[in-house]
PDB file with one MODEL, atoms N, CA, C and O in Angstrom:
MODEL        1
ATOM      1  N   UNK A   1      -8.606   6.661  14.794  1.00  0.00           N
ATOM      2  CA  UNK A   1      -8.319   6.161  13.498  1.00  0.00           C
ATOM      3  C   UNK A   1      -7.835   4.757  14.089  1.00  0.00           C
ATOM      4  O   UNK A   1      -7.045   4.594  15.018  1.00  0.00           O
ATOM      5  N   UNK A   2      -8.776   3.354  13.007  1.00  0.00           N
ATOM      6  CA  UNK A   2      -8.121   2.287  13.430  1.00  0.00           C
ATOM      7  C   UNK A   2      -7.387   1.662  12.217  1.00  0.00           C
ATOM      8  O   UNK A   2      -7.310   1.894  11.010  1.00  0.00           O
ATOM      9  N   UNK A   3      -6.849   0.702  13.154  1.00  0.00           N
ATOM     10  CA  UNK A   3      -5.618   0.007  11.883  1.00  0.00           C
ATOM     11  C   UNK A   3      -6.203  -1.058  11.254  1.00  0.00           C
ATOM     12  O   UNK A   3      -7.168  -1.797  11.454  1.00  0.00           O
ATOM     13  N   UNK A   4      -5.050  -0.879  10.161  1.00  0.00           N
ATOM     14  CA  UNK A   4      -5.265  -1.539   8.981  1.00  0.00           C
ATOM     15  C   UNK A   4      -4.426  -2.513   8.375  1.00  0.00           C
ATOM     16  O   UNK A   4      -3.240  -2.319   8.111  1.00  0.00           O
ATOM     17  N   UNK A   5      -5.167  -3.751   8.119  1.00  0.00           N
ATOM     18  CA  UNK A   5      -4.274  -4.955   7.703  1.00  0.00           C
ATOM     19  C   UNK A   5      -4.533  -5.218   6.407  1.00  0.00           C
ATOM     20  O   UNK A   5      -5.732  -5.494   6.350  1.00  0.00           O
ATOM     21  N   UNK A   6      -4.028  -5.282   5.299  1.00  0.00           N
ATOM     22  CA  UNK A   6      -4.434  -5.351   3.930  1.00  0.00           C
ATOM     23  C   UNK A   6      -4.035  -7.059   3.451  1.00  0.00           C
ATOM     24  O   UNK A   6      -4.404  -7.704   2.469  1.00  0.00           O
ATOM     25  N   UNK A   7      -3.138  -7.429   4.600  1.00  0.00           N
ATOM     26  CA  UNK A   7      -2.895  -9.059   4.143  1.00  0.00           C
ATOM     27  C   UNK A   7      -1.744  -9.218   2.941  1.00  0.00           C
ATOM     28  O   UNK A   7      -1.162  -8.271   2.413  1.00  0.00           O
ATOM     29  N   UNK A   8      -1.624 -10.094   2.747  1.00  0.00           N
ATOM     30  CA  UNK A   8      -0.387 -10.399   1.408  1.00  0.00           C
ATOM     31  C   UNK A   8      -1.249 -10.458   0.059  1.00  0.00           C
ATOM     32  O   UNK A   8      -2.275 -11.112  -0.130  1.00  0.00           O
ATOM     33  N   UNK A   9      -0.486  -9.498  -0.950  1.00  0.00           N
ATOM     34  CA  UNK A   9      -1.253  -9.566  -2.098  1.00  0.00           C
ATOM     35  C   UNK A   9      -1.088 -11.130  -2.915  1.00  0.00           C
ATOM     36  O   UNK A   9      -0.131 -11.902  -2.872  1.00  0.00           O
ATOM     37  N   UNK A  10      -2.160 -11.239  -3.524  1.00  0.00           N
ATOM     38  CA  UNK A  10      -2.424 -13.103  -4.107  1.00  0.00           C
ATOM     39  C   UNK A  10      -1.568 -12.605  -5.543  1.00  0.00           C
ATOM     40  O   UNK A  10      -1.192 -11.463  -5.805  1.00  0.00           O
ATOM     41  N   UNK A  11      -1.450 -13.465  -6.114  1.00  0.00           N
ATOM     42  CA  UNK A  11      -0.525 -13.830  -7.362  1.00  0.00           C
ATOM     43  C   UNK A  11      -1.453 -13.764  -8.209  1.00  0.00           C
ATOM     44  O   UNK A  11      -1.388 -12.816  -8.992  1.00  0.00           O
ATOM     45  N   UNK A  12      -2.501 -14.632  -8.329  1.00  0.00           N
ATOM     46  CA  UNK A  12      -3.544 -14.521  -9.159  1.00  0.00           C
ATOM     47  C   UNK A  12      -3.892 -12.616  -9.865  1.00  0.00           C
ATOM     48  O   UNK A  12      -4.089 -11.588  -9.218  1.00  0.00           O
ATOM     49  N   UNK A  13      -3.853 -12.779 -11.011  1.00  0.00           N
ATOM     50  CA  UNK A  13      -4.227 -11.415 -11.629  1.00  0.00           C
ATOM     51  C   UNK A  13      -5.650 -10.867 -11.172  1.00  0.00           C
ATOM     52  O   UNK A  13      -5.891  -9.753 -10.707  1.00  0.00           O
ATOM     53  N   UNK A  14      -6.552 -11.935 -11.419  1.00  0.00           N
ATOM     54  CA  UNK A  14      -7.997 -11.364 -10.743  1.00  0.00           C
ATOM     55  C   UNK A  14      -8.062 -10.877  -9.431  1.00  0.00           C
ATOM     56  O   UNK A  14      -8.428  -9.787  -8.992  1.00  0.00           O
ATOM     57  N   UNK A  15      -7.574 -12.042  -8.807  1.00  0.00           N
ATOM     58  CA  UNK A  15      -7.511 -11.587  -7.264  1.00  0.00           C
ATOM     59  C   UNK A  15      -6.578 -10.600  -6.841  1.00  0.00           C
ATOM     60  O   UNK A  15      -6.695 -10.291  -5.656  1.00  0.00           O
ATOM     61  N   UNK A  16      -5.652  -9.999  -7.505  1.00  0.00           N
ATOM     62  CA  UNK A  16      -4.606  -9.155  -7.076  1.00  0.00           C
ATOM     63  C   UNK A  16      -5.689  -7.963  -7.235  1.00  0.00           C
ATOM     64  O   UNK A  16      -6.069  -7.316  -6.259  1.00  0.00           O
ATOM     65  N   UNK A  17      -6.132  -7.741  -8.489  1.00  0.00           N
ATOM     66  CA  UNK A  17      -7.275  -6.565  -8.572  1.00  0.00           C
ATOM     67  C   UNK A  17      -8.301  -6.547  -7.504  1.00  0.00           C
ATOM     68  O   UNK A  17      -8.497  -5.478  -6.925  1.00  0.00           O
ATOM     69  N   UNK A  18      -8.920  -7.504  -7.200  1.00  0.00           N
ATOM     70  CA  UNK A  18      -9.858  -7.040  -6.258  1.00  0.00           C
ATOM     71  C   UNK A  18      -8.946  -6.969  -4.945  1.00  0.00           C
ATOM     72  O   UNK A  18      -9.354  -6.381  -3.944  1.00  0.00           O
ATOM     73  N   UNK A  19      -7.981  -7.448  -4.979  1.00  0.00           N
ATOM     74  CA  UNK A  19      -7.161  -7.261  -3.434  1.00  0.00           C
ATOM     75  C   UNK A  19      -6.584  -5.854  -3.567  1.00  0.00           C
ATOM     76  O   UNK A  19      -6.180  -5.266  -2.564  1.00  0.00           O
ATOM     77  N   UNK A  20      -6.539  -5.348  -4.676  1.00  0.00           N
ATOM     78  CA  UNK A  20      -6.225  -3.684  -4.671  1.00  0.00           C
ATOM     79  C   UNK A  20      -7.134  -2.663  -4.374  1.00  0.00           C
ATOM     80  O   UNK A  20      -6.955  -1.920  -3.409  1.00  0.00           O
ATOM     81  N   UNK A  21      -8.226  -2.552  -5.227  1.00  0.00           N
ATOM     82  CA  UNK A  21      -9.490  -2.124  -4.680  1.00  0.00           C
ATOM     83  C   UNK A  21      -9.847  -2.099  -3.469  1.00  0.00           C
ATOM     84  O   UNK A  21     -10.302  -1.056  -2.999  1.00  0.00           O
ATOM     85  N   UNK A  22      -9.692  -3.455  -2.562  1.00  0.00           N
ATOM     86  CA  UNK A  22     -10.560  -3.654  -1.195  1.00  0.00           C
ATOM     87  C   UNK A  22      -9.345  -2.942  -0.722  1.00  0.00           C
ATOM     88  O   UNK A  22      -9.828  -2.171   0.107  1.00  0.00           O
ATOM     89  N   UNK A  23      -7.814  -2.684  -0.743  1.00  0.00           N
ATOM     90  CA  UNK A  23      -6.704  -2.117   0.081  1.00  0.00           C
ATOM     91  C   UNK A  23      -7.238  -0.856  -0.320  1.00  0.00           C
ATOM     92  O   UNK A  23      -8.228  -0.706   0.397  1.00  0.00           O
ATOM     93  N   UNK A  24      -7.132   0.086  -1.037  1.00  0.00           N
ATOM     94  CA  UNK A  24      -7.116   1.262  -1.442  1.00  0.00           C
ATOM     95  C   UNK A  24      -8.789   1.816  -0.639  1.00  0.00           C
ATOM     96  O   UNK A  24      -8.952   2.870  -0.025  1.00  0.00           O
ATOM     97  N   UNK A  25      -9.809   0.777  -0.887  1.00  0.00           N
ATOM     98  CA  UNK A  25     -11.050   1.279  -0.100  1.00  0.00           C
ATOM     99  C   UNK A  25     -10.696   1.378   1.380  1.00  0.00           C
ATOM    100  O   UNK A  25     -11.070   2.217   2.200  1.00  0.00           O
ATOM    101  N   UNK A  26      -9.998   0.471   1.513  1.00  0.00           N
ATOM    102  CA  UNK A  26      -9.673   0.497   3.381  1.00  0.00           C
ATOM    103  C   UNK A  26      -8.753   1.476   3.549  1.00  0.00           C
ATOM    104  O   UNK A  26      -8.907   2.029   4.637  1.00  0.00           O
ATOM    105  N   UNK A  27      -7.843   1.921   2.899  1.00  0.00           N
ATOM    106  CA  UNK A  27      -7.056   3.137   3.113  1.00  0.00           C
ATOM    107  C   UNK A  27      -8.080   4.577   3.400  1.00  0.00           C
ATOM    108  O   UNK A  27      -8.164   5.404   4.309  1.00  0.00           O
ATOM    109  N   UNK A  28      -8.790   4.343   2.062  1.00  0.00           N
ATOM    110  CA  UNK A  28      -9.834   5.626   2.000  1.00  0.00           C
ATOM    111  C   UNK A  28     -10.799   5.876   3.428  1.00  0.00           C
ATOM    112  O   UNK A  28     -11.068   6.877   4.092  1.00  0.00           O
ATOM    113  N   UNK A  29     -11.079   4.752   3.503  1.00  0.00           N
ATOM    114  CA  UNK A  29     -11.937   4.528   4.983  1.00  0.00           C
ATOM    115  C   UNK A  29     -11.202   4.694   6.391  1.00  0.00           C
ATOM    116  O   UNK A  29     -11.752   5.038   7.437  1.00  0.00           O
ATOM    117  N   UNK A  30     -10.110   4.442   6.247  1.00  0.00           N
ATOM    118  CA  UNK A  30      -9.418   4.653   7.660  1.00  0.00           C
ATOM    119  C   UNK A  30      -9.028   6.462   7.554  1.00  0.00           C
ATOM    120  O   UNK A  30      -8.944   7.173   8.556  1.00  0.00           O
ATOM    121  N   UNK A  31      -8.870   6.852   6.437  1.00  0.00           N
ATOM    122  CA  UNK A  31      -8.654   8.198   6.434  1.00  0.00           C
ATOM    123  C   UNK A  31      -9.886   8.987   6.708  1.00  0.00           C
ATOM    124  O   UNK A  31      -9.687  10.180   6.936  1.00  0.00           O
ATOM    125  N   UNK A  32     -11.105   8.574   6.734  1.00  0.00           N
ATOM    126  CA  UNK A  32     -12.183   9.575   7.834  1.00  0.00           C
ATOM    127  C   UNK A  32     -11.885   9.959   9.050  1.00  0.00           C
ATOM    128  O   UNK A  32     -12.144  11.084   9.476  1.00  0.00           O
ATOM    129  N   UNK A  33     -11.328   9.075   9.694  1.00  0.00           N
ATOM    130  CA  UNK A  33     -11.218   9.467  10.847  1.00  0.00           C
ATOM    131  C   UNK A  33      -9.944  10.267  11.230  1.00  0.00           C
ATOM    132  O   UNK A  33      -9.838  10.670  12.389  1.00  0.00           O
ATOM    133  N   UNK A  34      -9.330  10.426  10.654  1.00  0.00           N
ATOM    134  CA  UNK A  34      -7.769  11.032  10.861  1.00  0.00           C
ATOM    135  C   UNK A  34      -7.014  11.164   8.861  1.00  0.00           C
ATOM    136  O   UNK A  34      -6.511  10.297   8.147  1.00  0.00           O
ATOM    137  N   UNK A  35      -7.303  12.684   8.610  1.00  0.00           N
ATOM    138  CA  UNK A  35      -6.895  12.823   7.461  1.00  0.00           C
ATOM    139  C   UNK A  35      -5.472  12.910   6.929  1.00  0.00           C
ATOM    140  O   UNK A  35      -5.102  13.036   5.762  1.00  0.00           O
ATOM    141  N   UNK A  36      -4.702  12.807   8.134  1.00  0.00           N
ATOM    142  CA  UNK A  36      -3.213  12.586   8.003  1.00  0.00           C
ATOM    143  C   UNK A  36      -2.846  11.430   7.298  1.00  0.00           C
ATOM    144  O   UNK A  36      -3.318  10.366   7.700  1.00  0.00           O
ATOM    145  N   UNK A  37      -1.934  11.424   6.113  1.00  0.00           N
ATOM    146  CA  UNK A  37      -1.773  10.214   5.516  1.00  0.00           C
ATOM    147  C   UNK A  37      -0.729   9.285   5.960  1.00  0.00           C
ATOM    148  O   UNK A  37      -0.764   8.063   5.817  1.00  0.00           O
ATOM    149  N   UNK A  38       0.259  10.013   6.545  1.00  0.00           N
ATOM    150  CA  UNK A  38       1.431   9.546   7.338  1.00  0.00           C
ATOM    151  C   UNK A  38       1.253   8.886   8.295  1.00  0.00           C
ATOM    152  O   UNK A  38       1.896   7.863   8.528  1.00  0.00           O
ATOM    153  N   UNK A  39       0.013   9.516   9.301  1.00  0.00           N
ATOM    154  CA  UNK A  39      -0.388   8.943  10.781  1.00  0.00           C
ATOM    155  C   UNK A  39      -1.003   7.492  10.368  1.00  0.00           C
ATOM    156  O   UNK A  39      -0.774   6.459  10.998  1.00  0.00           O
ATOM    157  N   UNK A  40      -1.970   7.600   8.993  1.00  0.00           N
ATOM    158  CA  UNK A  40      -2.334   6.582   8.632  1.00  0.00           C
ATOM    159  C   UNK A  40      -1.612   5.090   8.126  1.00  0.00           C
ATOM    160  O   UNK A  40      -1.922   3.902   8.212  1.00  0.00           O
ATOM    161  N   UNK A  41      -0.473   5.869   7.553  1.00  0.00           N
ATOM    162  CA  UNK A  41       0.374   4.688   7.113  1.00  0.00           C
ATOM    163  C   UNK A  41       1.081   4.189   7.817  1.00  0.00           C
ATOM    164  O   UNK A  41       1.965   3.390   7.507  1.00  0.00           O
ATOM    165  N   UNK A  42       0.709   4.722   9.282  1.00  0.00           N
ATOM    166  CA  UNK A  42       1.766   3.994  10.364  1.00  0.00           C
ATOM    167  C   UNK A  42       1.223   2.616  10.761  1.00  0.00           C
ATOM    168  O   UNK A  42       1.817   1.676  11.290  1.00  0.00           O
ATOM    169  N   UNK A  43      -0.284   2.752  10.304  1.00  0.00           N
ATOM    170  CA  UNK A  43      -0.684   1.577  11.093  1.00  0.00           C
ATOM    171  C   UNK A  43      -1.000   0.061  10.349  1.00  0.00           C
ATOM    172  O   UNK A  43      -1.648  -0.924  10.701  1.00  0.00           O
ATOM    173  N   UNK A  44      -0.100   0.444   8.992  1.00  0.00           N
ATOM    174  CA  UNK A  44       0.007  -0.530   7.943  1.00  0.00           C
ATOM    175  C   UNK A  44       1.565  -1.350   8.073  1.00  0.00           C
ATOM    176  O   UNK A  44       2.702  -0.897   8.202  1.00  0.00           O
ATOM    177  N   UNK A  45       1.172  -2.402   8.000  1.00  0.00           N
ATOM    178  CA  UNK A  45       2.561  -3.254   8.282  1.00  0.00           C
ATOM    179  C   UNK A  45       2.569  -4.136   6.917  1.00  0.00           C
ATOM    180  O   UNK A  45       1.673  -4.854   6.472  1.00  0.00           O
ATOM    181  N   UNK A  46       3.913  -3.849   6.369  1.00  0.00           N
ATOM    182  CA  UNK A  46       3.866  -4.420   4.836  1.00  0.00           C
ATOM    183  C   UNK A  46       5.909  -4.829   5.144  1.00  0.00           C
ATOM    184  O   UNK A  46       6.820  -4.221   5.707  1.00  0.00           O
ATOM    185  N   UNK A  47       5.795  -6.170   4.394  1.00  0.00           N
ATOM    186  CA  UNK A  47       6.813  -7.449   4.469  1.00  0.00           C
ATOM    187  C   UNK A  47       7.077  -8.237   3.335  1.00  0.00           C
ATOM    188  O   UNK A  47       6.121  -8.374   2.573  1.00  0.00           O
ATOM    189  N   UNK A  48       8.253  -8.854   2.995  1.00  0.00           N
ATOM    190  CA  UNK A  48       8.351  -9.492   2.132  1.00  0.00           C
ATOM    191  C   UNK A  48       8.124  -8.654   0.795  1.00  0.00           C
ATOM    192  O   UNK A  48       7.122  -8.870   0.114  1.00  0.00           O
ATOM    193  N   UNK A  49       8.755  -8.012   0.547  1.00  0.00           N
ATOM    194  CA  UNK A  49       9.028  -7.123  -0.964  1.00  0.00           C
ATOM    195  C   UNK A  49      10.247  -6.669  -1.161  1.00  0.00           C
ATOM    196  O   UNK A  49      11.283  -6.924  -0.547  1.00  0.00           O
ATOM    197  N   UNK A  50      10.036  -5.920  -2.136  1.00  0.00           N
ATOM    198  CA  UNK A  50      11.889  -5.502  -2.741  1.00  0.00           C
ATOM    199  C   UNK A  50      11.516  -3.945  -3.150  1.00  0.00           C
ATOM    200  O   UNK A  50      10.790  -3.686  -4.111  1.00  0.00           O
ATOM    201  N   UNK A  51      12.046  -3.044  -2.382  1.00  0.00           N
ATOM    202  CA  UNK A  51      11.992  -2.000  -2.855  1.00  0.00           C
ATOM    203  C   UNK A  51      11.638  -1.568  -4.235  1.00  0.00           C
ATOM    204  O   UNK A  51      12.508  -2.078  -4.941  1.00  0.00           O
ATOM    205  N   UNK A  52      10.902  -0.965  -4.914  1.00  0.00           N
ATOM    206  CA  UNK A  52      10.617  -0.529  -6.037  1.00  0.00           C
ATOM    207  C   UNK A  52       9.796   0.880  -6.397  1.00  0.00           C
ATOM    208  O   UNK A  52       8.583   1.050  -6.277  1.00  0.00           O
ATOM    209  N   UNK A  53      10.934   1.991  -6.943  1.00  0.00           N
ATOM    210  CA  UNK A  53      10.250   3.226  -7.143  1.00  0.00           C
ATOM    211  C   UNK A  53       9.999   3.245  -8.510  1.00  0.00           C
ATOM    212  O   UNK A  53       9.375   4.249  -8.855  1.00  0.00           O
ATOM    213  N   UNK A  54      10.224   2.618  -9.230  1.00  0.00           N
ATOM    214  CA  UNK A  54      10.092   2.750 -10.639  1.00  0.00           C
ATOM    215  C   UNK A  54       9.010   1.928 -11.537  1.00  0.00           C
ATOM    216  O   UNK A  54       9.221   0.739 -11.299  1.00  0.00           O
ATOM    217  N   UNK A  55       8.314   2.010 -12.143  1.00  0.00           N
ATOM    218  CA  UNK A  55       7.403   1.212 -12.967  1.00  0.00           C
ATOM    219  C   UNK A  55       6.899   1.594 -14.182  1.00  0.00           C
ATOM    220  O   UNK A  55       6.285   2.636 -14.408  1.00  0.00           O
ATOM    221  N   UNK A  56       7.324   0.248 -15.387  1.00  0.00           N
ATOM    222  CA  UNK A  56       7.100   0.678 -16.935  1.00  0.00           C
ATOM    223  C   UNK A  56       6.232   0.112 -17.474  1.00  0.00           C
ATOM    224  O   UNK A  56       6.195  -1.090 -17.212  1.00  0.00           O
ATOM    225  N   UNK A  57       5.340   0.550 -18.276  1.00  0.00           N
ATOM    226  CA  UNK A  57       4.087   0.004 -19.048  1.00  0.00           C
ATOM    227  C   UNK A  57       4.179  -1.459 -19.067  1.00  0.00           C
ATOM    228  O   UNK A  57       3.192  -1.952 -19.612  1.00  0.00           O
ATOM    229  N   UNK A  58       5.029  -2.311 -18.657  1.00  0.00           N
ATOM    230  CA  UNK A  58       5.066  -3.729 -18.625  1.00  0.00           C
ATOM    231  C   UNK A  58       5.190  -4.429 -17.271  1.00  0.00           C
ATOM    232  O   UNK A  58       5.585  -5.579 -17.081  1.00  0.00           O
ATOM    233  N   UNK A  59       4.719  -3.387 -16.213  1.00  0.00           N
ATOM    234  CA  UNK A  59       5.080  -3.810 -14.646  1.00  0.00           C
ATOM    235  C   UNK A  59       4.244  -5.262 -14.391  1.00  0.00           C
ATOM    236  O   UNK A  59       3.214  -5.543 -15.004  1.00  0.00           O
ATOM    237  N   UNK A  60       4.717  -5.910 -13.634  1.00  0.00           N
ATOM    238  CA  UNK A  60       3.993  -7.574 -13.602  1.00  0.00           C
ATOM    239  C   UNK A  60       3.092  -7.031 -12.206  1.00  0.00           C
ATOM    240  O   UNK A  60       3.289  -6.005 -11.555  1.00  0.00           O
ATOM    241  N   UNK A  61       2.291  -7.842 -12.047  1.00  0.00           N
ATOM    242  CA  UNK A  61       1.482  -7.553 -10.497  1.00  0.00           C
ATOM    243  C   UNK A  61       2.396  -7.871  -9.160  1.00  0.00           C
ATOM    244  O   UNK A  61       1.995  -7.566  -8.037  1.00  0.00           O
ATOM    245  N   UNK A  62       3.454  -8.409  -9.355  1.00  0.00           N
ATOM    246  CA  UNK A  62       4.910  -8.222  -8.067  1.00  0.00           C
ATOM    247  C   UNK A  62       5.318  -6.926  -8.340  1.00  0.00           C
ATOM    248  O   UNK A  62       5.606  -6.291  -7.325  1.00  0.00           O
ATOM    249  N   UNK A  63       5.455  -6.229  -9.576  1.00  0.00           N
ATOM    250  CA  UNK A  63       6.066  -4.844  -9.348  1.00  0.00           C
ATOM    251  C   UNK A  63       5.131  -3.701  -8.836  1.00  0.00           C
ATOM    252  O   UNK A  63       5.620  -2.725  -8.268  1.00  0.00           O
ATOM    253  N   UNK A  64       3.749  -3.827  -9.043  1.00  0.00           N
ATOM    254  CA  UNK A  64       2.739  -3.268  -8.318  1.00  0.00           C
ATOM    255  C   UNK A  64       2.908  -3.253  -6.917  1.00  0.00           C
ATOM    256  O   UNK A  64       3.123  -2.353  -6.105  1.00  0.00           O
ATOM    257  N   UNK A  65       2.764  -4.414  -6.840  1.00  0.00           N
ATOM    258  CA  UNK A  65       2.682  -4.616  -5.126  1.00  0.00           C
ATOM    259  C   UNK A  65       3.812  -4.320  -4.223  1.00  0.00           C
ATOM    260  O   UNK A  65       3.635  -3.896  -3.081  1.00  0.00           O
ATOM    261  N   UNK A  66       5.381  -4.621  -4.918  1.00  0.00           N
ATOM    262  CA  UNK A  66       6.442  -3.937  -4.270  1.00  0.00           C
ATOM    263  C   UNK A  66       6.438  -2.316  -4.343  1.00  0.00           C
ATOM    264  O   UNK A  66       6.809  -1.697  -3.346  1.00  0.00           O
ATOM    265  N   UNK A  67       6.081  -1.713  -5.352  1.00  0.00           N
ATOM    266  CA  UNK A  67       6.156   0.137  -5.318  1.00  0.00           C
ATOM    267  C   UNK A  67       5.108   0.027  -4.257  1.00  0.00           C
ATOM    268  O   UNK A  67       5.541   0.317  -3.142  1.00  0.00           O
ATOM    269  N   UNK A  68       3.675  -0.358  -4.307  1.00  0.00           N
ATOM    270  CA  UNK A  68       2.699   0.154  -3.367  1.00  0.00           C
ATOM    271  C   UNK A  68       3.490   0.116  -1.791  1.00  0.00           C
ATOM    272  O   UNK A  68       3.728   1.112  -1.108  1.00  0.00           O
ATOM    273  N   UNK A  69       3.903  -1.697  -1.342  1.00  0.00           N
ATOM    274  CA  UNK A  69       4.992  -1.413  -0.198  1.00  0.00           C
ATOM    275  C   UNK A  69       5.624  -0.823  -0.181  1.00  0.00           C
ATOM    276  O   UNK A  69       5.529  -0.408   0.974  1.00  0.00           O
ATOM    277  N   UNK A  70       6.604  -0.164  -0.741  1.00  0.00           N
ATOM    278  CA  UNK A  70       7.675   0.766  -0.898  1.00  0.00           C
ATOM    279  C   UNK A  70       7.185   2.199  -0.210  1.00  0.00           C
ATOM    280  O   UNK A  70       7.614   2.806   0.771  1.00  0.00           O
ATOM    281  N   UNK A  71       5.906   2.537  -1.312  1.00  0.00           N
ATOM    282  CA  UNK A  71       5.150   3.625  -1.157  1.00  0.00           C
ATOM    283  C   UNK A  71       4.420   4.012   0.493  1.00  0.00           C
ATOM    284  O   UNK A  71       4.356   5.088   1.088  1.00  0.00           O
ATOM    285  N   UNK A  72       3.866   2.421   0.937  1.00  0.00           N
ATOM    286  CA  UNK A  72       3.679   2.894   2.420  1.00  0.00           C
ATOM    287  C   UNK A  72       5.043   2.955   3.606  1.00  0.00           C
ATOM    288  O   UNK A  72       5.235   3.569   4.656  1.00  0.00           O
ATOM    289  N   UNK A  73       5.721   2.096   2.895  1.00  0.00           N
ATOM    290  CA  UNK A  73       7.058   2.491   4.006  1.00  0.00           C
ATOM    291  C   UNK A  73       7.892   3.540   3.603  1.00  0.00           C
ATOM    292  O   UNK A  73       8.927   3.566   4.270  1.00  0.00           O
ATOM    293  N   UNK A  74       7.803   4.537   2.631  1.00  0.00           N
ATOM    294  CA  UNK A  74       8.236   5.788   2.652  1.00  0.00           C
ATOM    295  C   UNK A  74       7.664   6.892   3.374  1.00  0.00           C
ATOM    296  O   UNK A  74       8.247   7.841   3.899  1.00  0.00           O
ATOM    297  N   UNK A  75       5.991   6.533   3.304  1.00  0.00           N
ATOM    298  CA  UNK A  75       5.440   7.602   3.723  1.00  0.00           C
ATOM    299  C   UNK A  75       5.709   7.484   5.502  1.00  0.00           C
ATOM    300  O   UNK A  75       5.620   8.466   6.239  1.00  0.00           O
ATOM    301  N   UNK A  76       6.006   6.257   5.926  1.00  0.00           N
ATOM    302  CA  UNK A  76       5.816   5.984   7.354  1.00  0.00           C
ATOM    303  C   UNK A  76       7.580   6.662   7.710  1.00  0.00           C
ATOM    304  O   UNK A  76       8.030   7.332   8.639  1.00  0.00           O
ATOM    305  N   UNK A  77       7.945   6.315   6.965  1.00  0.00           N
ATOM    306  CA  UNK A  77       9.707   7.159   7.282  1.00  0.00           C
ATOM    307  C   UNK A  77       9.964   8.429   7.382  1.00  0.00           C
ATOM    308  O   UNK A  77      10.715   9.044   8.139  1.00  0.00           O
ATOM    309  N   UNK A  78       9.259   8.771   6.534  1.00  0.00           N
ATOM    310  CA  UNK A  78       9.242  10.089   6.044  1.00  0.00           C
ATOM    311  C   UNK A  78       8.306  11.121   5.889  1.00  0.00           C
ATOM    312  O   UNK A  78       8.684  12.272   5.668  1.00  0.00           O
ATOM    313  N   UNK A  79       7.198  10.842   5.977  1.00  0.00           N
ATOM    314  CA  UNK A  79       5.883  11.703   6.153  1.00  0.00           C
ATOM    315  C   UNK A  79       5.639  11.824   4.501  1.00  0.00           C
ATOM    316  O   UNK A  79       5.960  11.133   3.535  1.00  0.00           O
ATOM    317  N   UNK A  80       4.881  13.103   4.697  1.00  0.00           N
ATOM    318  CA  UNK A  80       4.424  13.483   3.262  1.00  0.00           C
ATOM    319  C   UNK A  80       5.472  14.123   2.338  1.00  0.00           C
ATOM    320  O   UNK A  80       5.520  13.965   1.118  1.00  0.00           O
ATOM    321  N   UNK A  81       6.252  14.820   3.035  1.00  0.00           N
ATOM    322  CA  UNK A  81       7.593  15.568   2.457  1.00  0.00           C
ATOM    323  C   UNK A  81       8.668  14.690   2.404  1.00  0.00           C
ATOM    324  O   UNK A  81       9.212  14.234   3.410  1.00  0.00           O
ATOM    325  N   UNK A  82       9.058  14.387   1.024  1.00  0.00           N
ATOM    326  CA  UNK A  82      10.029  13.575   1.074  1.00  0.00           C
ATOM    327  C   UNK A  82      11.578  14.194   1.309  1.00  0.00           C
ATOM    328  O   UNK A  82      12.545  13.434   1.363  1.00  0.00           O
TER     329      UNK A  82
ENDMDL
END
């Protein structure tokens, strides 16, 4: 399995959209080598975010980025079974 680095999510809505598409594509591609998502998540490094597990219909880009980072850290610390 290869290491995956996503970089910091951009603030611009259109650039964030493209970043998110590329992030999920990168995650999908890295799982071809090892289908265990907990193992794949170990190669992700997330920082400078606020834990967020609840999204509303009016979620901002920052909310989405925070939820995604929280999700990655949850998988890393607890695996698939929470």
